[in-house]
C-alpha positions, 0 to 999 in steps of 0.5 A, spaced: 632 481 276 637 485 279 640 492 278 646 489 276 642 485 271 639 491 267 646 494 265 647 488 261 647 488 254 641 488 249 643 482 243 640 483 237 642 478 231 640 478 224 644 474 217 646 480 215 645 488 215 638 488 215 637 488 223 641 494 223 635 497 222 632 494 228 638 496 232 638 503 230 631 504 232 632 501 239 638 505 240 634 511 238 628 509 243 633 507 249 639 511 248 642 508 254 642 501 253 648 498 250 647 494 244 651 487 242 649 486 235 650 480 231 651 479 224 651 472 221 654 474 215 658 467 213 650 464 212 646 470 209 641 470 206 637 466 211 631 466 206 634 461 202 636 457 207 632 450 210 629 451 216 633 446 220 639 450 218 636 457 220 634 453 227 641 451 228 644 458 226 639 462 231 640 457 236 647 457 236 647 465 236 642 465 241 647 461 246 652 465 244 648 471 246 646 468 253 654 467 254 655 474 253 650 476 259 645 479 254 639 481 259 634 481 252 635 478 245 631 481 239 630 476 233 632 482 228 630 477 222 624 476 219 626 469 217 628 467 224 623 469 227 618 466 223 622 459 223 625 459 230 622 464 235 618 458 238 624 454 239 628 460 242 623 462 246 622 455 250 630 454 251 632 461 252 626 464 255 629 463 262 635 466 261 634 473 257 627 476 255 626 474 248 622 479 242 621 477 235 619 482 230 613 479 227 608 480 233 609 487 234 607 489 227 602 484 226 599 487 233 600 494 230 596 492 224 591 488 227 588 494 231 588 499 226 581 498 223 581 502 216 586 496 214 582 491 210 586 488 205 594 488 205 600 485 202 606 482 205 613 481 202 619 477 204 624 472 203 623 465 201 622 462 208 618 467 211 613 467 206 613 459 206 612 459 213 606 464 212 608 467 219 605 474 218 598 471 215 596 466 221 598 471 226 594 477 223 588 472 222 588 470 229 588 477 231 583 479 226 579 474 221 576 479 216 583 481 214 585 480 207 592 478 206 596 477 200 604 475 200 610 475 195 617 472 196 622 477 194 629 474 195 632 478 189 631 485 194 635 482 200 641 480 195 641 487 192 641 491 199 646 487 202 650 489 195 649 496 197 643 497 191 638 502 193 635 508 191 638 507 185 635 505 178 637 497 179 633 498 185 627 502 182 626 496 176 627 491 181 622 493 186 617 495 181 618 489 178 616 485 184 610 490 187 607 490 180 604 483 183 596 483 181 594 480 188 597 487 191 592 491 187 588 496 192 591 494 198 590 499 204 597 497 207 604 493 206 608 490 210 616 489 209 617 482 212 624 483 212 629 488 216 632 489 210 627 493 207 626 499 211 633 501 207 628 501 201 621 504 204 621 510 201 622 507 194 617 502 195 612 509 198 613 512 192 611 506 187 605 507 191 604 513 190 603 515 198 597 512 198 598 505 201 600 505 209 607 501 209 609 498 216 616 495 218 618 492 225 623 497 227 620 502 231 614 497 233 619 492 236 623 498 239 617 500 243 615 493 244 623 492 247 622 499 252 615 495 254 618 488 255 624 491 259 620 497 263 615 491 265 621 486 268 625 493 271 631 492 267 631 498 263 639 501 264 639 508 268 646 509 266 650 507 260 657 504 261 659 500 255 660 502 247 656 498 243 659 492 239 658 490 233 659 482 231 660 479 224 662 472 222 664 474 215 667 481 214 663 485 208 665 492 206 658 493 205 656 491 212 661 496 215 659 502 211 651 500 212 653 500 220 656 507 220 651 510 216 646 509 222 651 509 227 657 513 226 664 513 224 666 509 231 663 503 229 668 497 229 667 491 227 669 484 231 669 478 227 667 471 230 671 466 227 667 460 225 672 455 228 670 457 234 665 452 238 659 457 235 657 453 229 660 446 231 
């Protein structure tokens, strides 16, 4: 691991705007690092895709980020983390440090002994995978975990509907799920969901601990880069934001997090990336 490699970017990818919540947290914790964000907006949402398709998308994007000399790849998508991370780690782990958004959250919750019963909301694919429940029970067999697929939330957020009457109604409809009664904590098992965290907290009256991956992943990235002596000491290049299809909501949300200087770069699907 050379000093030159430490100046290389951190690659972060998701199917759309959700991963920006992770990118923002990483940037806040590691301001000297260059972020290369990849939003696969042409294929969103991943949560409705087959495992084979998700694996293919994640593999091709990781290959692209490796070609861009990223020193670390953060899979900022719960669905891709659940379905594809083990494969990505085996295939690309010798080329770049690899980090997902599930393990840091599971470790954080397992360490909190006050939590006995918790809920998980996420995409259909994430919930079907049982990734959170399996990981949590590996760490603490005494936990009670109830999971619910909430696919409308992703589409709602991608269209820019949050903190309004429509989002309140949809969130309330999902969170009235009977198995969520008397939970101690709720995992926001999709990187889109921090954008509606305040609404979810309000539904529970502030009485339920809300966990998302953003700050936990940022801390895990800091620890991993420190361990491998790959922290960037002096920032050189601006952050970059790549998309496979331009969407106005993506540009709006990226500027909300990173300022007016954000300029989206479109990666044409005709390129070899998705062949």
